[in-house]
C-alpha positions in Angstrom: -40.2 -6.4 48.9 -40.2 -3.2 48.5 -38.7 -1.5 45.1 -36.6 2.2 45.7 -33.9 4.0 44.5 -31.2 2.5 44.3 -27.6 4.6 45.2 -26.1 4.0 41.7 -23.2 5.9 43.1 -21.9 3.5 45.4 -21.4 0.5 42.7 -19.5 -2.3 44.1 -18.2 -3.9 40.9 -18.1 -3.3 37.3 -19.7 -5.7 35.0 -16.9 -7.4 33.9 -15.4 -8.0 37.5 -17.3 -10.9 38.9 -15.9 -14.1 39.3 -16.5 -17.8 40.7 -14.8 -16.5 44.0 -17.4 -13.9 43.9 -20.4 -16.0 44.5 -22.6 -15.1 47.5 -21.5 -11.6 47.6 -24.3 -9.4 47.4 -23.5 -6.9 45.3 -24.9 -3.0 43.2 -24.2 -3.1 39.7 -25.5 -0.6 37.1 -24.9 0.5 33.0 -26.8 -0.2 29.9 -29.1 -3.4 28.8 -27.0 -5.3 26.1 -29.8 -8.0 25.7 -32.9 -9.7 27.4 -34.1 -13.3 27.0 -38.0 -13.4 28.2 -38.4 -16.9 29.1 -41.6 -16.3 30.3 -40.9 -17.3 33.6 -37.3 -16.4 34.4 -35.6 -13.1 32.3 -32.4 -13.1 32.1 -31.0 -9.4 31.4 -27.5 -8.7 30.2 -25.8 -5.6 31.6 -23.1 -3.6 29.9 -20.9 -0.9 31.2 -17.3 -0.3 30.2 -15.8 -3.0 32.2 -17.8 -6.0 30.1 -21.0 -7.7 30.6 -22.5 -9.6 33.5 -25.6 -11.9 33.1 -28.3 -11.2 35.4 -31.4 -13.6 36.6 -35.1 -12.3 37.5 -37.3 -14.8 39.4 -41.1 -14.1 39.5 -41.3 -15.8 42.2 -38.6 -14.5 44.8 -38.6 -11.4 43.7 -42.1 -10.6 41.9 -42.1 -6.5 41.2 -38.3 -6.5 40.1 -39.2 -9.0 37.4 -42.1 -6.8 36.5 -39.9 -4.6 35.7 -37.5 -6.3 33.9 -40.1 -7.8 31.6 -40.4 -3.5 30.3 -36.6 -3.2 29.8 -35.4 -2.4 26.2 -32.2 -2.4 24.6 -29.8 0.1 26.1 -32.8 1.4 28.6 -30.3 2.1 31.9 -30.7 0.2 35.5 -29.2 -0.2 38.4 -30.1 -3.2 40.4 -28.8 -4.9 43.8 -28.6 -9.0 44.2 -27.0 -11.9 44.8 -24.0 -13.3 42.9 -24.5 -17.4 42.1 -22.7 -19.9 40.4 -23.7 -20.5 37.0 -22.8 -24.3 37.9 -22.4 -26.5 34.8 -24.2 -23.7 32.7 -20.7 -21.7 32.3 -20.5 -19.1 29.6 -16.8 -19.8 28.3 -17.4 -16.7 26.0 -17.6 -14.6 28.7 -15.3 -13.3 31.6 -18.0 -13.2 33.8 -19.4 -16.4 32.7 -19.0 -19.0 35.7 -21.4 -16.1 37.5 -24.9 -15.1 37.6 -26.4 -11.8 39.8 -29.9 -12.8 41.3 -31.7 -9.7 41.6 -33.6 -8.9 44.1 -34.3 -5.1 43.5 -33.7 -2.8 40.5 -33.8 1.2 39.5 -35.0 2.1 36.1 -32.3 4.7 35.2 -33.6 6.1 31.6 -34.9 4.6 28.9 -33.6 4.7 24.9 -35.4 4.7 21.4 -34.6 1.8 19.4 -30.8 2.6 17.8 -30.3 2.6 14.6 -27.8 -0.2 14.5 -27.0 -3.0 17.1 -25.0 -2.0 19.3 -22.0 -5.5 18.7 -18.9 -5.8 17.0 -20.2 -7.4 14.3 -22.4 -4.4 12.9 -22.8 -4.1 9.0 -23.7 -0.6 9.2 -22.5 2.6 7.1 -19.8 4.6 8.7 -21.5 7.7 8.4 -24.3 6.7 10.1 -22.0 4.9 13.5 -19.9 8.3 13.2 -23.3 10.7 13.2 -24.3 8.1 16.2 -20.7 7.7 17.3 -22.1 7.8 20.8 -23.4 4.7 20.5 -20.9 3.2 18.5 -18.4 3.5 21.2 -20.4 1.4 23.4 -19.5 -1.0 20.9 -17.0 -3.5 23.2 -14.1 -3.2 20.1 -14.7 0.9 19.9 -14.1 0.4 23.7 -11.8 -1.1 24.1 -10.0 0.7 21.4 -10.4 4.0 23.6 -9.0 1.8 26.9 -6.1 1.0 24.6 -5.3 4.0 23.6 -5.7 5.1 27.2 -2.9 2.4 28.3 -0.5 3.3 25.7 -0.8 6.7 26.3 -0.2 6.2 29.6 3.0 4.0 29.1 4.5 6.6 27.3 3.8 9.2 29.6 5.2 7.4 32.6 8.5 6.2 30.2 9.4 9.9 29.3 8.4 11.3 33.1 10.9 8.3 34.6 13.8 9.5 32.5 13.2 13.3 33.0 11.5 14.4 30.0 9.0 17.5 31.1 5.8 17.8 29.9 5.1 20.8 28.3 2.4 22.5 26.2 3.2 24.7 23.2 0.6 27.2 21.4 -2.2 26.2 19.3 -3.0 29.8 18.1 0.9 30.0 16.1 1.7 32.5 13.3 1.9 30.6 9.7 5.1 29.0 8.5 5.5 26.4 5.6 6.0 22.4 7.1 4.6 20.9 3.8 0.9 21.5 4.1 -2.1 23.8 4.3 -2.3 25.9 7.2 -5.8 25.8 9.2 -6.0 29.8 9.8 -8.2 31.7 12.4 -8.8 34.6 12.2 -8.0 38.0 15.2 -11.1 39.6 16.0 -8.9 42.0 17.7 -6.8 42.7 14.7 -8.5 42.2 11.7 -6.9 41.3 8.7 -4.4 39.0 10.9 -4.6 35.4 11.3 -3.2 33.1 13.3 -2.2 29.1 12.3 -3.0 26.3 14.1 0.3 24.2 14.4 1.2 21.6 12.3 3.3 20.0 14.8 5.0 22.0 17.7 8.2 22.0 15.6 9.7 25.5 16.2 8.8 25.7 19.7 10.1 22.5 20.7 13.6 23.5 19.8 13.1 27.1 21.3 12.3 24.7 24.5 15.8 23.8 24.2 17.1 26.8 23.9 15.3 27.9 26.6 17.6 25.1 28.7 14.4 22.4 29.0 17.0 19.7 28.5 14.2 17.1 27.8 10.6 17.8 26.8 7.8 15.9 25.7 4.1 16.7 25.0 1.0 14.2 24.1 0.2 17.3 21.1 -2.6 17.9 19.0 -1.5 19.0 15.2 -3.7 20.3 12.7 -3.2 19.7 8.7 -5.9 20.9 6.0 -4.9 17.9 3.9 -6.8 15.5 1.5 -7.5 12.3 3.7 -7.4 8.9 4.0 -7.5 5.9 6.1 -4.4 6.7 8.4 -4.7 10.6 8.0 -7.0 13.1 10.0 -7.2 16.7 9.6 -6.2 16.7 13.6 -4.3 14.3 14.9 -2.0 13.5 17.8 2.2 12.9 18.5 3.7 12.2 21.0 6.3 14.9 20.7 10.3 14.7 22.0 13.0 16.6 22.4 16.1 16.6 23.7 19.2 18.5 24.0 23.0 17.7 23.3 22.2 14.5 21.4 23.0 12.3 18.5 20.9 10.5 16.9 21.7 6.9 18.5 20.7 8.6 21.9 16.8 9.5 20.7 16.6 6.5 18.8 17.1 4.4 22.0 14.9 6.3 24.1 11.9 5.9 21.2 13.1 2.3 20.8 13.1 1.4 24.9 9.5 3.5 25.3 8.1 1.4 21.8 9.4 -1.9 23.7 7.5 -1.0 26.8 4.2 0.1 24.6 4.3 -3.1 22.8 4.6 -5.1 26.3 1.3 -3.2 28.0 -0.3 -3.3 24.6 -0.1 -7.5 23.8 2.4 -8.3 25.7 4.8 -8.3 23.1 9.0 -8.5 23.5 10.4 -6.5 21.1 14.4 -7.2 20.6 16.6 -4.2 21.5 17.8 -2.9 19.3 16.0 -2.4 16.6 17.3 -2.6 13.3 19.0 -0.2 11.6 18.6 0.0 7.4 20.0 3.1 5.6 17.6 5.0 3.6 19.9 3.3 0.6 19.3 -0.1 1.4 15.3 0.0 2.2 14.8 2.1 -1.3 17.3 -1.0 -2.8 15.4 -3.5 -1.8 12.1 -3.1 -0.8 11.4 0.5 -2.9 10.3 2.7 -0.4 11.7 4.3 3.2 9.3 2.3 5.2 10.3 -1.2 4.5 8.1 -4.6 5.7 10.9 -6.6 7.1 8.8 -9.6 7.7 9.0 -11.2 4.9 11.6 -11.8 2.0 11.3 -11.4 -1.7 13.8 -8.0 -1.6 13.7 -6.3 -5.0 16.9 -7.7 -7.2 18.7 -5.2 -9.6 18.7 -6.4 -13.5 20.1 -3.6 -14.7 23.8 -5.1 -16.0 21.9 -8.3 -16.7 19.6 -6.7 -19.3 22.2 -4.3 -20.7 22.7 -7.4 -22.5 20.2 -7.8 -23.6 18.4 -6.5 -26.9 14.7 -6.2 -25.6 13.2 -2.8 -26.3 11.3 -2.6 -22.9 14.7 -2.7 -20.8 16.9 -0.9 -22.8 15.1 1.9 -23.5 14.8 3.2 -19.8 18.1 1.7 -19.1 19.3 4.5 -22.5 17.3 7.4 -20.7 19.6 6.7 -17.6 17.1 4.0 -15.4 17.1 1.0 -14.1 15.8 -2.3 -14.6 14.9 -4.5 -11.4 12.4 -7.0 -10.6 11.1 -9.2 -7.3 10.7 -13.5 -7.3 7.1 -15.0 -6.6 8.2 -17.7 -4.5 6.1 -20.7 -5.9 4.8 -17.9 -8.1 4.7 -19.5 -11.4 1.3 -21.6 -9.5 -0.2 -18.0 -10.4 -3.2 -17.9 -13.0 -3.1 -15.7 -15.9 -6.2 -13.8 -14.5 -4.4 -13.2 -11.3 -1.1 -11.9 -13.1 -3.6 -9.6 -16.0 -5.1 -8.8 -12.8 -1.9 -7.2 -11.7 -0.8 -5.9 -14.2 -4.0 -3.7 -14.9 -3.5 -2.6 -11.2 -0.1 -1.6 -11.5 -1.1 0.9 -14.7 -3.5 2.5 -12.6 0.0 3.5 -10.8 1.5 4.9 -13.1 3.5 1.6 -14.9 2.9 0.7 -18.7 2.6 -2.6 -18.3 3.9 -5.6 -16.3 7.0 -7.8 -17.7 7.0 -11.3 -16.2 8.4 -14.7 -16.7 7.5 -17.7 -15.0 10.5 -20.6 -14.1 9.6 -24.4 -14.9 12.0 -27.4 -15.4 11.2 -29.5 -18.4 13.4 -32.8 -19.0 15.9 -32.2 -16.0 16.1 -28.5 -17.7 15.3 -25.1 -16.6 13.0 -23.6 -18.9 11.4 -19.7 -19.1 7.5 -19.8 -19.9 4.8 -17.0 -20.2 5.1 -13.2 -20.2 9.0 -12.1 -21.8 10.4 -15.3 -21.9 11.0 -15.1 -25.7 13.1 -12.5 -25.7 14.9 -14.0 -22.2 15.3 -17.5 -22.7 18.6 -17.7 -25.0 21.5 -19.0 -23.3 23.8 -17.4 -21.8 20.9 -14.7 -21.3 19.0 -17.0 -19.5 21.5 -18.7 -16.8 22.4 -15.1 -16.1 19.4 -13.7 -15.2 17.9 -16.7 -13.3 21.7 -16.1 -11.4 21.1 -12.0 -11.1 17.4 -12.8 -9.7 18.2 -15.8 -7.8 15.2 -17.4 -9.3 14.2 -21.2 -9.0 11.3 -23.2 -10.9 8.3 -23.0 -9.5 9.3 -18.9 -8.9 7.0 -16.0 -10.4 9.8 -12.7 -12.0 8.2 -9.2 -12.0 10.0 -7.0 -13.6 9.6 -3.0 -13.9 11.6 -0.8 -16.3 12.0 2.8 -15.7 13.2 6.0 -13.8 14.6 4.7 -10.2 11.3 6.4 -8.7 8.8 5.2 -10.8 10.7 1.4 -10.2 10.8 1.7 -6.5 7.2 2.3 -6.2 6.3 0.1 -8.8 8.1 -2.7 -7.1 7.1 -1.3 -3.9 3.7 -2.0 -4.6 3.8 -5.3 -5.7 5.9 -6.6 -3.1 3.6 -5.9 -0.9 0.4 -6.8 -2.6 1.6 -9.9 -3.9 3.1 -10.8 -0.4 -0.5 -9.9 1.2 -2.3 -11.7 -1.6 -0.6 -15.1 -1.5 -0.3 -15.3 2.3 3.3 -14.6 2.2 3.6 -12.4 5.2 3.7 -14.6 8.9 1.2 -14.4 11.0 0.9 -12.4 13.9 5.0 -11.0 13.4 5.7 -7.2 14.5 9.1 -6.1 13.0 10.2 -2.8 13.6 13.4 -1.0 12.4 15.1 2.5 11.8 15.8 3.6 8.4 18.5 6.4 8.8 20.9 8.3 7.1 18.3 10.0 4.8 19.4 12.6 2.0 19.0 16.0 3.1 17.3 17.1 -0.1 15.5 16.4 -3.4 15.8 17.6 -6.8 12.8 18.6 -8.1 12.5 16.5 -11.7 11.0 19.1 -13.4 12.0 22.7 -12.3 15.5 21.2 -10.7 15.3 23.0 -7.5 16.4 21.4 -4.3 13.9 20.7 -1.6 14.4 19.4 1.8 13.4 16.3 2.6 12.9 16.5 6.2 12.6 20.2 7.4 14.6 23.1 6.8 15.8 23.1 10.5 17.0 18.9 9.5 21.0 19.2 10.2 23.2 17.1 8.2 25.8 14.7 9.0 28.9 16.5 10.2 31.1 14.0 7.6 28.9 16.1 5.0 29.0 19.9 6.3 31.6 20.5 3.5 29.7 19.6 0.9 27.2 22.5 1.6 30.8 24.7 1.0 29.9 27.1 3.4 33.2 29.6 2.8 32.2 29.9 -0.7 29.5 32.7 -1.8 28.4 31.2 -4.4 26.4 27.9 -4.7 27.4 24.3 -4.1 26.9 22.1 -7.6 23.8 20.2 -7.6 25.4 16.9 -7.1 27.6 17.5 -4.0 24.1 18.5 -2.5 22.5 15.6 -3.5 24.9 13.6 -1.9 24.6 15.4 1.1 23.1 12.7 4.5 20.6 14.1 7.3 21.1 13.6 10.6 17.1 12.0 10.5 15.8 8.6 11.1 12.6 7.1 11.0 10.8 4.2 13.3 8.6 1.5 11.0 6.7 -1.3 12.5 5.7 -3.6 9.2 6.1 -1.3 6.8 4.2 1.5 8.0 6.3 4.8 9.8 4.9 4.9 13.1 7.4 8.7 13.3 10.0 10.5 12.2 12.9 13.2 13.4 16.3 14.5 13.3 19.3 15.8 14.6 18.4 19.7 13.5 20.5 22.8 12.8 22.1 24.6 15.9 24.6 26.8 14.2 23.2 29.9 12.5 25.8 29.5 9.7 24.8 26.6 8.5 20.8 27.2 9.0 21.3 30.8 6.3 22.4 28.6 3.8 20.0 26.1 4.1 18.0 29.1 3.9 19.7 29.9 0.9 19.7 26.5 -1.2 16.4 26.2 -0.7 15.2 29.6 -2.3 14.2 31.8 1.0 15.5 34.7 0.7 17.0 36.7 3.8 13.8 39.1 4.3 11.3 35.9 3.4 13.2 33.9 6.4 13.0 36.6 8.6 9.7 37.8 8.0 8.4 33.5 8.6 11.4 32.7 10.6 12.5 35.6 12.9 12.0 34.1 16.1 13.9 31.1 15.7 16.8 33.0 13.8 17.1 35.6 16.9 17.1 32.3 19.5 19.9 30.4 17.7 22.0 34.1 17.8 22.0 33.2 21.7 24.0 30.1 22.3 21.9 27.0 20.9 22.7 23.6 21.9 22.9 21.2 19.4 19.4 19.1 19.8 17.1 16.9 18.1 13.6 14.8 18.8 11.1 12.8 17.0 7.3 12.4 16.3 5.5 9.5 17.1 1.9 9.2 15.2 -0.3 8.1 18.5 -3.1 7.5 16.2 -1.2 5.4 14.0 0.6 3.3 16.8 -3.1 2.2 18.2 -4.6 1.3 15.2 -1.6 -0.9 14.3 -1.8 -2.6 17.7 -5.2 -2.4 18.0 -5.8 -4.6 14.9 -8.0 -1.7 13.1 -7.6 -0.6 9.3 -8.0 3.1 10.1 -7.7 5.7 12.6 -10.8 6.8 12.4 -11.5 3.8 14.5 -9.2 4.7 17.1 -10.4 8.4 17.6 -13.0 9.2 19.6 -15.0 11.8 17.8 -12.9 11.3 13.7 -14.1 13.2 10.7 -15.3 11.1 7.7 -13.5 10.6 4.6 -14.9 13.9 3.4 -13.4 16.0 6.3 -17.0 16.5 8.1 -18.2 15.3 11.3 -21.2 13.5 11.2 -22.0 13.8 14.3 -21.5 17.7 15.0 -21.9 18.2 11.5 -19.1 20.2 11.3 -17.5 22.6 9.1 -20.6 24.2 9.3 -21.7 28.4 8.5 -21.4 31.0 10.6 -23.3 34.0 11.2 -23.3 37.6 8.9 -22.8 39.2 12.3 -19.4 36.8 13.6 -18.0 37.3 9.9 -18.5 41.3 10.4 -16.7 41.2 14.1 -13.8 39.1 12.2 -13.6 41.2 9.2 -14.4 38.8 6.6 -16.8 39.2 3.8 -16.9 36.0 1.8 -16.7 36.1 -2.0 -20.3 34.8 -4.0 
């Protein structure tokens, strides 16, 4: 037998394709050496490519030349082989999709060698993330990472196909844009042609997709790259990908119907999961009252209970002082939580102090001699009747439960109890396994108010439309500003879609009336001159017949992260930045030459 170069471009199968029914076929495979086992006689190699792994067998008696080359192979060498598919009989490897067969190799072509990798190409690798990102090419060869990229492709294709079937046009919007206020810092790009002027990278295609609706495109979608110069965390990157959609002549339910139907198709494609439609609708007010956050996790109960009326009847200073200051007293009841140790509850107390709480009032509910009693914590302040009975009635607590209280401003109490609810449920195993709970949060306030300055700000963005029945609260016909208490009652045509307590995306119906848009700018403290400077092209377009329109943006990275079971979006982005906003692979950001800066008219401060 002679060893000759093989036509690696004519592979017959990928390394995950062969099954028992292929026995007897002659095949050509190419890939990387995943591992090798030299038994002195037989040599076995696991060959890996994107499709999976196939075991190769090299026999010194029948193919001595191929066997000799096989003995020289090492991890990550690239080879092409030709051989016969043979059954493994009773030695089936149930852990491999191809475990019924192996390939008896007759010819082998060593295509390239590899240095010793800095870490093992295996899913259970235990190495520093920055090292993995520095050698991302190797990291992406790991099955888990390869599967993440394949899942991302499948989800993206499912989304594209859905919107294509429903008449949405895939239209690109500019990357080099005008800097506009959108809530985060812009990345600025200096212009060589116009020294002293800058483009901005888009935080989202928000204004352009509105312009497309005004241009009569009717339905738009885009897998859009977006950029925000902000501090990073597990679910945030400087550059990220949105599934961006916009529709003309719609109300919120029209947009929500398309998005939830699309997500149901994604869930089926990614997980084989059937999603019940329509998804539940929860008002913003209900979400904050019951879950403490506008992205509620509805997989489990343990909802927040309002104890303000009960607390007002007590003399307990920790409750009364916040109530007298206009605050609230609320709680969560942990089923079976009375079994928690002092160490556990003390640990929770220290942790909640870290997010601003003064402490963690609590009581355990027990039964002694046929009577319900309160134990530990603040029990002595609440054990007298009828206070105790009213507490149990208001909270719904039963013997064996633990009541965790929070008292303060409504915003703080929501934050503290939302954290407690999620943390305790996770630690005590109260969240059902393999459960996927979608919901919509609707009826957001259009405005918020800064506690210190008392200034009004936009809860979503300044182009969000108020609900039709609340427009009168803007007092459009008045020359002066409306009372702030009226403005805080205005609800927005805004909506967020949530999965397992994580926001997947949000959107709104946009303002299409010039008088309403001008009023919103006025209320936000944006002068006519400033509005013209920043948004002239949008305001001008509104003068030429703008249809009612709205849309939504879904976070593609976050969707893939959740469906893939990852804890960070860095795992589902091919080449991400690390937690310090650095790319260990390319070493970006980096300095540039003095000549480049001079061309751009930039001088660095020293």
